[in-house]
C-alpha positions in Angstrom: 67.8 47.8 -18.3 70.9 48.8 -15.7 72.2 52.2 -15.8 75.2 53.8 -14.0 76.6 57.5 -14.0 80.5 57.7 -13.5 81.8 61.1 -12.4 85.3 61.7 -13.1 86.8 64.9 -11.6 90.1 66.6 -11.9 91.0 70.3 -11.3 90.9 71.3 -15.1 87.7 69.3 -16.1 84.8 67.1 -14.7 83.6 64.1 -17.3 80.3 62.4 -16.7 79.8 59.0 -18.3 76.1 57.5 -18.5 76.2 54.0 -18.7 73.7 51.4 -20.1 73.9 47.6 -19.6 77.7 48.2 -19.2 77.9 50.2 -22.6 78.9 53.9 -22.4 75.9 55.9 -24.1 76.6 59.5 -23.4 79.4 61.4 -22.5 79.3 65.3 -21.0 82.7 67.2 -20.6 82.9 70.5 -18.8 86.4 72.2 -18.4 87.2 74.6 -15.8 88.4 77.3 -18.2 85.5 76.4 -20.6 82.4 76.1 -18.6 79.2 76.2 -20.4 76.9 79.1 -20.3 73.5 77.7 -21.0 71.1 78.7 -18.2 73.2 81.7 -17.1 71.4 84.9 -16.6 73.2 88.5 -17.6 72.6 91.9 -17.8 73.3 92.6 -21.5 73.5 95.9 -23.6 72.0 95.7 -27.2 74.8 96.4 -29.7 73.0 96.3 -32.9 69.4 95.8 -33.8 68.8 93.8 -37.2 65.3 94.6 -38.4 65.7 92.6 -41.4 66.2 89.5 -39.5 64.1 90.8 -36.8 67.2 90.1 -34.4 69.4 91.9 -32.3 73.2 91.5 -31.0 73.6 91.9 -27.2 77.0 92.3 -25.6 77.1 90.3 -22.3 80.7 90.4 -21.7 81.8 87.6 -24.1 84.5 87.9 -26.8 81.5 87.5 -29.1 78.3 89.2 -29.1 75.3 87.0 -28.5 72.4 86.7 -30.6 68.5 87.6 -29.6 65.9 86.8 -32.2 62.2 88.2 -31.8 61.0 84.4 -31.5 63.2 84.2 -28.4 61.8 87.8 -27.0 59.0 87.5 -24.3 57.3 90.6 -26.0 56.2 88.2 -28.5 53.2 87.5 -26.5 52.1 91.2 -26.6 51.5 90.9 -29.9 54.9 92.2 -31.2 55.7 92.0 -34.9 58.8 94.1 -34.8 62.0 94.0 -32.6 62.4 97.6 -33.2 59.6 98.7 -30.7 61.0 96.9 -27.9 64.7 97.2 -28.5 67.2 99.9 -29.2 71.3 100.3 -29.4 72.7 100.6 -26.1 69.6 99.5 -24.0 70.3 97.3 -21.2 68.6 93.9 -21.3 68.2 90.9 -19.0 68.9 87.6 -21.1 69.7 83.9 -20.4 71.6 81.7 -22.7 70.0 79.0 -24.2 73.0 78.0 -26.3 76.7 77.9 -26.0 78.9 79.5 -28.5 79.4 77.2 -31.3 82.2 77.5 -33.9 81.9 81.0 -35.2 78.4 81.9 -33.7 78.0 83.6 -30.7 75.9 82.5 -27.7 72.0 82.1 -28.4 70.0 84.5 -26.0 66.3 84.4 -24.6 64.3 87.0 -22.5 62.1 84.5 -21.6 64.2 83.5 -18.4 63.5 80.2 -16.9 65.1 78.4 -13.6 64.9 74.5 -13.7 64.7 72.5 -10.7 64.2 68.7 -10.4 60.3 68.4 -11.3 59.6 71.8 -12.2 60.7 74.7 -14.6 59.8 78.2 -13.3 59.3 81.2 -16.2 58.8 84.3 -13.8 57.5 86.1 -17.5 55.2 83.5 -18.7 51.4 83.2 -17.8 50.7 79.9 -19.0 51.9 76.8 -17.3 52.4 73.4 -18.8 53.2 69.9 -18.5 55.9 67.8 -20.2 54.7 66.1 -23.4 56.7 63.0 -22.2 54.1 62.5 -19.5 51.2 60.7 -21.6 48.7 59.8 -18.9 45.6 62.4 -19.2 44.6 62.0 -15.6 48.2 62.7 -14.5 48.7 65.7 -16.6 45.5 67.1 -15.5 46.5 66.5 -11.7 50.0 68.4 -12.4 48.4 71.0 -14.5 46.0 71.5 -11.3 48.8 71.4 -9.0 50.8 74.3 -11.0 47.8 76.3 -11.5 47.1 76.6 -7.8 50.4 77.6 -6.7 50.7 80.3 -9.1 47.2 81.4 -8.1 48.1 81.6 -4.4 51.5 83.1 -5.0 50.5 85.6 -7.9 53.9 84.6 -9.9 54.7 83.6 -13.3 54.3 80.1 -14.4 55.6 76.7 -14.1 56.3 73.6 -16.4 56.2 70.3 -14.7 59.3 68.0 -15.9 58.9 64.2 -16.8 60.4 63.7 -13.4 57.1 65.3 -11.7 54.8 62.3 -12.6 53.3 60.8 -9.8 55.1 62.9 -7.2 53.2 63.8 -4.3 51.7 67.6 -4.2 53.8 68.6 -1.2 57.1 67.7 -2.7 55.9 69.6 -5.8 54.8 72.7 -3.7 58.1 72.4 -2.0 60.1 72.6 -5.3 58.0 75.5 -6.7 58.7 77.3 -3.4 62.4 77.1 -3.6 62.5 78.1 -7.3 60.2 81.2 -6.3 62.9 82.3 -3.7 65.5 81.7 -6.1 64.1 83.9 -8.3 63.6 86.8 -5.8 67.2 86.8 -4.9 68.0 86.9 -8.8 65.8 89.6 -9.3 67.1 91.5 -6.3 70.7 91.7 -8.3 69.4 93.0 -11.6 69.1 96.7 -10.3 72.2 97.2 -9.1 74.4 94.8 -11.5 76.5 96.6 -13.9 76.1 96.3 -17.4 77.5 93.1 -19.3 77.8 91.1 -16.2 76.8 87.9 -14.8 73.6 87.8 -12.6 73.0 84.1 -12.1 75.1 81.1 -13.2 73.8 77.5 -13.3 75.0 74.5 -11.1 78.1 72.7 -11.8 78.0 69.7 -14.1 78.3 67.4 -11.4 75.3 68.9 -9.7 73.3 69.2 -12.8 73.7 65.9 -14.0 71.5 64.6 -10.8 68.9 67.4 -11.8 68.5 66.6 -15.6 69.7 62.9 -16.2 68.5 60.9 -13.1 65.9 58.8 -13.8 64.6 55.5 -11.7 66.6 53.1 -13.7 70.0 54.4 -12.4 71.1 51.9 -10.0 74.6 53.6 -9.0 76.2 57.0 -9.2 80.1 56.7 -8.6 82.2 59.6 -8.1 86.1 59.6 -8.0 86.5 62.8 -6.0 85.7 62.9 -2.5 85.4 66.7 -2.2 82.9 66.3 -5.0 81.2 63.4 -3.4 80.7 65.8 -0.4 79.4 68.5 -2.4 77.1 66.5 -4.8 75.7 64.5 -1.5 75.0 67.7 0.2 73.0 68.7 -3.3 71.2 65.7 -3.1 69.7 65.6 0.0 68.2 69.2 -0.5 66.8 68.6 -4.1 66.8 65.0 -4.9 66.9 63.1 -1.5 65.6 60.0 -3.0 68.8 59.2 -4.7 71.3 59.8 -1.8 71.6 56.1 -1.0 73.2 55.2 -4.7 75.8 58.2 -4.7 78.9 56.5 -3.7 82.7 57.8 -3.4 84.5 55.7 -5.6 88.2 54.9 -4.3 89.5 51.8 -6.1 92.9 51.8 -7.5 92.0 51.6 -11.1 90.4 54.9 -12.8 86.7 55.2 -12.6 86.3 55.1 -16.4 88.3 52.2 -16.9 85.4 50.0 -15.4 83.6 50.2 -18.5 86.6 51.0 -20.9 85.2 54.6 -21.2 88.5 55.8 -22.3 88.6 53.3 -25.4 85.0 54.4 -26.3 86.1 58.0 -26.1 88.9 57.3 -28.9 86.6 55.4 -31.0 83.9 58.1 -31.0 86.4 60.4 -32.7 86.7 58.4 -35.6 84.9 58.6 -39.1 84.3 55.0 -39.1 82.2 52.9 -36.7 82.2 48.9 -37.3 78.9 47.0 -36.7 78.7 43.8 -35.1 77.4 42.2 -38.2 80.4 43.4 -40.4 78.9 46.7 -41.9 80.2 49.9 -40.9 79.0 53.7 -40.8 81.0 56.8 -41.9 80.4 60.0 -39.8 81.6 63.4 -41.4 80.5 66.6 -39.4 81.0 69.9 -41.0 79.8 73.3 -40.0 76.2 73.0 -41.9 75.5 69.3 -41.0 76.7 66.0 -40.3 76.2 63.0 -43.0 75.9 59.4 -41.9 76.7 57.0 -44.7 75.7 53.1 -43.9 77.8 50.6 -45.8 77.2 46.4 -45.8 81.1 46.2 -45.6 82.0 42.6 -45.4 78.1 41.5 -44.2 77.2 39.1 -46.7 74.6 37.2 -44.5 70.7 36.9 -45.1 68.7 34.7 -48.0 69.2 37.4 -50.4 70.5 41.2 -51.1 67.3 42.8 -49.9 67.3 40.8 -46.6 71.1 41.7 -46.1 70.3 45.3 -46.4 67.6 45.4 -44.3 69.6 43.7 -41.5 72.3 46.0 -41.8 70.3 49.2 -42.0 68.1 47.9 -38.8 71.5 47.2 -37.1 73.0 50.8 -38.1 69.6 52.5 -36.5 70.9 51.3 -33.2 74.6 52.5 -33.4 73.5 55.9 -35.1 71.4 56.6 -32.1 74.1 55.7 -29.5 76.7 57.6 -31.4 74.5 60.7 -31.8 74.6 60.8 -28.1 77.9 60.1 -27.4 79.4 62.3 -30.0 76.8 65.0 -29.2 76.0 65.7 -32.9 73.1 68.4 -33.3 71.4 70.4 -36.3 70.8 69.0 -39.3 71.7 65.3 -40.0 71.4 63.3 -42.9 71.6 59.5 -42.7 72.2 57.5 -46.1 70.8 54.1 -45.4 71.8 51.8 -48.2 68.6 51.5 -50.8 65.7 49.5 -49.8 63.0 48.2 -52.3 60.4 47.2 -49.9 58.4 50.1 -48.4 57.3 47.9 -45.3 61.3 47.6 -44.6 61.7 51.4 -44.9 59.0 51.9 -42.3 60.5 49.3 -40.2 63.8 51.1 -40.2 62.5 54.4 -39.5 60.3 52.8 -36.8 63.4 51.4 -35.3 65.3 54.7 -35.6 62.6 56.4 -33.7 62.5 54.0 -30.8 66.2 54.0 -30.4 66.3 57.8 -30.1 63.3 57.7 -27.2 66.2 57.7 -24.8 68.1 61.0 -26.1 67.4 63.7 -23.9 68.3 66.0 -26.7 64.9 66.7 -29.3 65.0 64.8 -32.3 62.8 65.1 -35.5 62.7 62.5 -38.2 61.6 62.8 -41.9 60.7 60.0 -44.2 62.9 58.1 -46.2 63.5 60.1 -49.5 63.7 58.4 -53.0 67.3 58.4 -52.8 67.5 56.3 -49.5 68.3 59.5 -47.3 66.7 60.6 -43.8 66.8 63.8 -42.9 66.6 64.4 -39.1 67.5 67.2 -36.8 68.6 66.8 -33.1 68.7 70.2 -30.8 72.0 71.5 -30.2 72.9 72.9 -27.1 76.7 72.5 -26.6 79.8 71.9 -28.5 80.1 68.3 -30.0 82.6 66.1 -28.7 84.9 66.5 -31.5 84.7 70.1 -31.3 85.5 69.8 -27.6 88.6 67.4 -27.8 90.0 68.5 -31.1 91.0 71.4 -33.4 91.5 71.2 -37.0 94.6 69.9 -38.4 97.4 72.3 -39.0 98.5 70.4 -42.2 95.5 70.3 -43.9 93.4 73.1 -42.4 90.6 70.8 -41.1 90.0 69.5 -44.9 90.9 66.2 -43.8 93.0 65.5 -46.9 96.4 66.7 -48.1 97.9 67.6 -51.8 99.8 64.7 -53.1 103.8 65.4 -53.2 103.3 65.3 -56.9 101.0 67.9 -57.0 103.3 70.1 -54.7 106.2 69.6 -57.0 104.1 70.9 -60.1 103.3 74.0 -57.6 106.7 74.4 -56.8 107.9 74.4 -60.5 105.2 77.0 -61.4 106.7 79.2 -58.7 110.1 78.7 -59.6 109.0 80.0 -63.2 107.0 83.0 -61.7 110.0 84.0 -59.7 112.5 84.0 -62.3 110.5 85.7 -64.8 109.6 88.4 -62.5 113.2 88.9 -60.6 115.6 87.6 -63.5 117.7 85.6 -60.8 120.4 83.0 -61.5 120.1 80.9 -58.3 117.1 79.7 -56.2 116.9 77.7 -52.9 113.5 75.5 -52.6 112.6 74.8 -48.8 110.0 71.8 -48.7 109.3 68.6 -46.7 111.4 65.8 -46.9 108.8 63.7 -49.2 108.6 66.6 -51.7 112.3 66.7 -51.6 112.9 63.6 -52.2 110.7 63.5 -55.2 112.1 66.4 -56.6 115.3 64.8 -56.9 114.2 61.2 -57.7 111.1 60.9 -59.9 110.9 64.5 -61.1 114.6 65.0 -61.7 114.5 64.9 -65.6 111.9 67.7 -65.4 113.9 69.6 -63.1 116.7 69.4 -65.6 114.8 70.5 -68.2 113.4 73.4 -66.1 117.2 74.6 -65.0 117.9 74.3 -68.9 114.8 76.3 -70.0 115.1 79.1 -67.6 119.2 79.1 -67.2 118.8 78.9 -63.4 120.6 76.8 -60.9 118.2 75.3 -58.3 119.2 74.1 -55.1 116.7 72.3 -52.3 116.9 72.1 -48.5 114.3 69.6 -46.7 112.8 71.0 -43.8 111.8 68.4 -41.0 109.1 70.7 -39.8 107.6 71.4 -42.9 104.2 69.8 -43.7 103.6 68.0 -46.8 101.9 71.1 -48.6 104.5 73.7 -47.2 107.2 75.0 -49.2 109.2 78.4 -49.9 110.9 79.5 -53.0 114.2 81.8 -51.6 116.0 84.1 -54.3 119.7 83.7 -53.8 
């Protein structure tokens, strides 16, 4: 399998596309004015302790107070079972952002500071080193653990976690990486004492550099960057942190936009649609809400297979591949409910679950999948660390308020009739002016003309209408004359 990373840079934003076998699999967007906060270290101030939730709100200088739970507090290793024993109002505290603000929620914080590099993660306040679960070889896990413990004992520092990229890396390289992390933490710690309250102490690397650190793997054949300045900066970063990938980084200077090479722009547009077509003729419907995301699988026009059960099974199997790709591409997180087409065979259910798990293996976000319920539903979770693609690129519709539907012109006409009756009885007027959208006014003067005439006679009032081009279908005003 061939992989390629495309980096598109403009002054307002940086966009990174991960391409696998010529198909867009993942998209990361960072805007200059809305840069992600994950990894940033702040000197915050406790603004409210919540004993009932064993949590606290911390002011780190953002519009919304951030959230710190006891489970993310390093005192838990000391047997802490009450957050009031360790935090009080107005207390300064050093925290790190683990989740960006999402919707109406503030950022999520931890006091367990962690600083990542290419091969390790340094945790200055933790005492136990570890190895990524994705490294399965027992001998390699033991080697890495010995290497980490040896460095920690020699330098009397916190602890390290070996990342997946550390597998089979020689010890001198790992030691150099750990030495860099230790020096970086010492420079951060030196700033803490003099830093003012509610200030940023350390900011993570820009997106173009973080991608090399977090997403690079040996399957990536080429990294193309369409900005000469960013190319120079990324190349310098790579020489220091990941020298083995310097040869595959190149500056793209073609006439076509770099994202047009693999129709990335078209794929982004499709990723914002509710409906996603399957090659077989079936389709998926994605509905993202604040509480969860639901995915409905439908056979659509697919009538292949020897019988209905076989058709359903093949559609569900194909859906697992598309679902795993769309979850990465749309960056959907939290609770996800998948409504597969009902299958009678337990063997088919097991194969569909296995296919879903297999397709999600390349997902960098942590996922957990449950069994198929009696209703054919699969509950799963996907770790959410940043806003979804829809939340980054879109905003709620000004007409429907994000509901996705509008009241029909007929419903609005009836609402206007009720409002007219209310106004006349309350103010005893003889003339009214109704302002509404073109569609509503046309219906009032055409299909509802008889009802309108009866209303005028019944109320003994004269009603005039004026269409407003700027009004949406649900907007109207009843003006007393």
